[in-house]
C-alpha positions, -999 to 999 in steps of 0.1 A, spaced: 101 -97 -221 121 -129 -221 97 -152 -202 69 -170 -220 46 -174 -190 28 -150 -167 8 -157 -136 -22 -135 -126 -37 -134 -91 -71 -118 -91 -92 -107 -61 -128 -105 -76 -140 -87 -45 -117 -58 -45 -131 -24 -54 -165 -22 -70 -167 -57 -84 -154 -80 -111 -164 -85 -147 -157 -118 -165 -146 -97 -195 -114 -87 -177 -102 -123 -179 -107 -122 -217 -88 -90 -220 -58 -105 -201 -58 -137 -221 -61 -119 -254 -33 -95 -247 -9 -122 -235 -17 -143 -265 -8 -114 -288 26 -114 -271 30 -152 -274 28 -156 -236 11 -184 -217 -12 -168 -190 -23 -186 -159 -51 -170 -139 -61 -178 -103 -87 -162 -81 -82 -156 -44 -106 -175 -21 -98 -161 13 -76 -136 32 -39 -147 28 -47 -169 -2 -29 -144 -26 3 -149 -6 1 -187 -10 -6 -184 -47 23 -161 -52 47 -184 -33 35 -214 -54 39 -194 -87 74 -184 -78 84 -220 -69 68 -232 -102 92 -210 -121 69 -181 -131 92 -151 -134 63 -126 -134 33 -126 -111 6 -99 -113 -16 -88 -84 -50 -76 -96 -69 -60 -68 -65 -33 -42 -36 -25 -19 -44 -54 4 -41 -78 -25 -9 -62 -36 5 -66 -1 -4 -103 0 13 -110 -33 43 -90 -22 45 -111 9 48 -142 -12 74 -128 -36 97 -106 -14 132 -120 -13 127 -142 -44 138 -137 -80 102 -134 -92 90 -100 -103 56 -85 -92 33 -65 -115 3 -46 -104 -31 -43 -121 -52 -19 -99 -88 -28 -91 -93 -17 -56 -109 12 -37 -78 34 -33 -49 18 -53 -23 39 -35 8 20 -47 -4 18 -83 -12 56 -84 22 64 -69 39 43 -96 19 59 -124 0 27 -133 -32 33 -152 -66 24 -136 -77 11 -170 -65 -25 -175 -62 -20 -213 -36 7 -206 -18 -10 -177 -13 -44 -193 13 -32 -218 37 -29 -189 43 -66 -196 59 -57 -230 74 -23 -223 79 -20 -185 111 -19 -165 120 -37 -133 132 -20 -102 143 -33 -68 115 -20 -45 119 -13 -8 96 -29 18 90 -21 55 87 -46 83 63 -35 111 60 -59 140 67 -88 116 42 -76 90 55 -66 55 43 -32 42 48 -20 7 27 12 5 15 32 35 6 17 69 -5 36 100 -10 38 137 -38 57 154 -70 70 138 -66 55 104 -59 21 120 -91 26 141 -112 34 110 -96 5 91 -108 -19 118 -143 -6 116 -142 -5 78 -134 -42 77 -162 -51 101 -187 -29 85 -184 -44 51 -184 -11 33 -162 -4 3 -150 26 -16 -140 62 -7 -175 72 3 -179 44 28 -145 51 43 -152 88 45 -186 82 62 -169 61 89 -140 86 94 -164 115 98 -185 96 124 -154 86 144 -134 118 141 -148 135 172 -146 104 194 -110 95 187 -82 111 208 -46 116 200 -21 89 210 13 95 226 44 79 212 80 77 226 110 59 212 136 65 186 141 68 148 176 57 139 196 74 167 171 102 173 150 100 204 114 112 199 83 119 220 53 129 200 15 132 202 -4 124 171 -38 116 157 -22 95 129 13 82 125 17 72 89 45 48 80 51 56 43 70 37 17 51 53 -12 36 87 -13 -2 82 -8 -30 63 9 -49 60 -23 -73 80 -44 -45 105 -48 -46 114 -11 -9 122 -7 6 118 27 43 120 20 49 137 -14 86 131 -14 85 94 -5 103 69 -28 99 31 -29 136 27 -39 156 51 -16 160 29 14 142 53 37 110 52 57 90 84 61 72 86 95 45 112 93 32 125 126 -2 142 121 -19 161 149 -57 163 153 -69 191 130 -95 215 144 -128 210 124 -128 245 110 -94 240 95 -101 205 81 -111 217 46 -78 234 41 -60 204 55 -78 180 31 -70 204 2 -33 202 10 -35 164 10 -50 163 -25 -26 189 -39 6 171 -26 12 199 0 4 181 32 40 183 44 37 221 45 9 220 72 17 230 107 -1 199 119 23 176 101 59 166 108 79 140 88 109 122 101 130 100 77 150 69 88 157 33 83 147 19 117 124 29 144 109 19 178 77 35 190 60 27 223 26 38 236 11 38 271 -18 17 258 -25 -5 227 -29 15 196 -49 6 165 -29 1 133 -32 -12 98 -8 -26 72 -15 -12 37 -51 -6 47 -57 -40 64 -65 -38 101 -43 -57 126 -47 -63 163 -38 -32 185 -2 -31 199 16 -9 224 51 -14 209 61 -11 172 94 -22 158 98 -7 123 126 -16 99 134 -8 63 142 -38 40 158 -21 10 154 -35 -25 136 -66 -12 110 -69 -40 114 -70 -78 87 -47 -92 76 -41 -128 67 -4 -135 57 16 -165 85 28 -188 96 64 -185 79 70 -152 93 96 -128 117 85 -100 99 61 -78 
C-alpha cells in the first residue's frame, strides 16, 4: 500500500458491543506497516457519512468502516464518487456485505487487507435518492426493520423474534411498473433489491449477485405457507433460495415500482419512511472498495 495514513470510522454500538482492546489492535497493526492511523467514533446516525467526507477531503486515500451494514452504508455515502477507497471491518449483527466479500469476522484476520488487499470499483444502487450497497428491501423486511429500530433489540435472535411475531399479520403487497423495458405486475411478501448476495448471517437472497457487474437483482418473494417455511429457510442458508417456487429474480439496471398504498422499506437494514413509488437505478463502479486478495468474483 502506497499511502502512509489510514482513517478508521468505528460505531461502538454496532453488534454486541465494543472493546477498547480493538483500538489497540488497529493501532499496533498499522504501526507495524509504518502507517499513521486516525480513529474516530460515530456519535449519531449520519455521523459516519460526515466523517467519511471529511477524511476524503483531508486526503486520506483509505477509510475503513467498522460496524454493521448500516455503518458501511453511511461511510459509502460519504465516499461514493470520490478517489478515496473504502475498507470494511465487520462488527455488526449481520455483516452481509462483509460476508459476501469474504472478509473475516475476526479483526486480526481482516486487518491484513490493508497490506495485501486489492481494490475494485464497486456498484451502488440509488433507491428514491438513498444509496444502497448491500441488500435493501420493500415489504415485510422493511416492516420488521422499522420495528427492530424502535424496539432497541439487536442480533439475529431479536430480529427473528420480531419477524415471527409479525409474520401472520403482514399481507403481501402488489407492485406494478417496469424493470428496464420489461413491464411487470407482481404480488410479493418481500421485494429484495440486491447488490450483493445476502442479508447477513449467511442468509443468501441472491446467490448469483455481484457488486461489480452493473446489474441489480430484484427478488420477488411470495408469502410462504408456515408448514413450508423450514424448507424455505434451509434453501436460504444453503444458497438455493433462487430454486424455490416462491421466488422469482429479475435482473436489470433501472426500475420503477408503484404500489396502491405506501410500503415499508429499508436501505441496507436501516428503516426509511414508507413510500408508494420507488425509483431504482444502478450506479456502476461508483465506489472504490478494498477486498481480500484472491477472493472469488465479487
